[in-house]
C-alpha positions as CSV (number, residue, x, y, z in Angstrom):
1,M,70.4,156.4,58.8
2,G,68.3,159.5,58.3
3,R,66.4,161.3,61.0
4,Q,63.3,163.3,60.5
5,M,63.3,166.7,62.1
6,R,60.0,168.2,63.2
7,I,59.7,172.0,63.5
8,S,57.3,173.5,66.0
9,A,55.2,176.4,64.7
10,D,55.0,178.0,68.1
11,G,58.7,177.8,68.9
12,F,58.4,175.1,71.6
13,M,61.3,172.7,71.9
14,D,61.2,169.4,73.8
15,L,64.6,169.1,75.6
16,S,63.7,166.0,77.7
17,D,66.2,163.8,75.7
18,R,69.8,165.0,76.4
19,Q,71.1,163.3,73.3
20,R,69.2,165.3,70.8
21,V,66.7,168.1,70.6
22,K,63.2,167.1,69.5
23,T,60.8,169.7,68.2
24,P,57.2,168.7,68.1
25,G,55.0,170.4,65.6
26,A,53.4,170.2,62.2
27,A,56.3,170.7,59.8
28,D,57.9,167.3,59.0
29,A,60.7,167.0,56.4
30,G,59.4,163.5,55.4
31,I,55.8,164.7,54.6
32,E,54.4,163.6,51.2
33,P,53.1,166.4,48.9
34,M,49.3,166.7,48.4
35,P,48.0,165.6,45.0
36,E,48.0,168.6,42.7
37,A,44.2,168.7,42.0
38,E,43.4,168.5,45.7
39,A,46.0,171.1,46.6
40,L,44.8,173.6,44.0
41,S,41.2,173.1,45.1
42,F,42.0,173.6,48.7
43,L,44.2,176.6,48.0
44,L,41.5,178.3,45.9
45,S,38.9,177.7,48.5
46,H,40.4,180.7,50.4
47,S,40.2,184.5,49.9
48,F,43.4,186.4,49.8
49,P,44.1,190.1,50.7
50,G,45.2,192.2,47.8
51,H,44.8,191.7,44.0
52,H,46.8,188.9,42.4
53,R,46.6,186.4,39.5
54,V,48.2,183.0,39.3
55,V,51.3,182.9,37.1
56,Q,52.8,179.4,37.8
57,P,51.7,176.0,39.1
58,M,52.5,174.9,42.6
59,T,55.9,173.2,43.3
60,E,56.3,170.1,45.3
61,T,57.2,172.2,48.3
62,D,54.0,174.3,47.8
63,R,51.9,171.1,47.8
64,K,53.6,170.0,51.0
65,N,52.8,173.3,52.6
66,V,49.1,172.9,51.5
67,R,49.0,169.5,53.2
68,L,50.5,171.1,56.4
69,A,47.8,173.8,56.1
70,L,45.1,171.2,55.9
71,W,46.5,169.6,59.1
72,A,47.1,172.9,61.0
73,D,45.6,173.1,64.5
74,S,44.9,176.8,64.3
75,V,43.5,179.2,61.7
76,A,46.6,181.5,62.1
77,V,49.0,178.6,61.2
78,R,46.7,177.4,58.4
79,M,46.6,180.9,56.8
80,A,50.4,181.3,57.2
81,Y,50.9,178.2,55.1
82,V,48.2,179.1,52.5
83,D,49.4,182.7,52.2
84,R,53.0,181.5,51.6
85,V,51.9,179.2,48.8
86,W,49.6,181.9,47.3
87,R,52.5,184.4,47.2
88,N,54.8,181.8,45.5
89,I,52.4,181.2,42.6
90,T,50.9,184.7,42.0
91,E,51.9,188.2,41.0
92,P,50.1,191.5,41.9
93,V,47.7,193.1,39.4
94,M,46.1,196.5,39.2
95,P,43.0,196.9,41.4
96,P,39.6,196.6,39.8
97,R,38.1,199.6,38.0
98,N,35.0,199.5,40.2
99,P,35.8,198.2,43.7
100,R,32.0,197.6,44.4
101,E,31.7,195.0,41.6
102,P,33.8,191.8,41.3
103,E,36.1,191.9,38.3
104,L,37.2,188.7,36.5
105,V,41.0,188.5,36.3
106,Q,41.5,185.0,35.0
107,V,40.0,181.5,34.8
108,I,42.2,178.6,35.9
109,H,41.3,175.3,34.2
110,Y,42.6,172.1,35.7
111,G,42.4,168.7,34.0
112,G,39.6,169.7,31.6
113,V,37.2,169.0,34.5
114,W,37.1,172.1,36.8
115,A,37.5,175.8,36.2
116,Y,38.2,178.3,38.9
117,P,37.1,181.9,37.9
118,I,39.4,184.2,39.9
119,Y,37.9,187.6,40.7
120,L,39.1,190.8,42.3
121,D,36.4,191.4,44.8
122,G,36.8,194.6,46.8
123,E,40.0,194.3,48.7
124,V,40.5,190.5,48.1
125,T,41.1,188.0,45.4
126,R,38.9,184.9,45.4
127,V,37.1,182.3,43.3
128,I,33.5,183.0,42.5
129,P,31.5,180.7,42.9
130,L,33.4,179.1,45.8
131,G,34.7,175.7,44.7
132,G,34.8,176.5,41.0
133,V,32.5,175.3,38.2
134,P,32.6,172.4,35.7
135,A,35.0,173.4,32.9
136,P,32.5,173.0,30.0
137,D,30.4,175.8,31.6
138,I,33.0,178.5,31.2
139,E,35.3,179.4,28.3
140,S,36.4,183.1,28.7
141,R,40.0,184.0,29.6
142,R,41.1,180.4,29.7
143,V,44.4,179.6,31.5
144,D,45.5,176.0,31.5
145,Y,47.1,175.5,34.9
146,G,49.7,173.0,33.7
147,R,51.1,175.5,31.2
148,L,51.7,178.5,33.4
149,D,55.2,179.7,33.1
150,G,55.6,182.7,35.4
151,K,55.3,185.2,32.5
152,T,51.8,184.9,31.2
153,A,48.4,184.3,32.7
């Protein structure tokens, strides 16, 4: 018989049961991963410090972390999960030539329906416009999300 262990983000442990230690919190080993399209959309709805480009798709663990971010009670916890996933799937790139103007670094296409143009905008990396655009509207620097391999983007 398997037991699920819950890990508290704030370090609080419930010791009321002398037989076992229970840790209330958001991280649950039995959590289902978020569907890939929803996880990608949620992840790319955030801005990230620094300059990065996506080089690989999210793993099942990454999609579980995105679900935990969605359920997080505080902004700090949410951003910790989102930042962890972002660092797992991206690599740093050179800063933009002109920091005052956004510079397109890549366009992520998912499922032939949505495209997410990723820009280096000042000190952050983000999608412009927020939420992406329909895929037929954009065709430059196409990167198919399902074919990222960690080497090219």
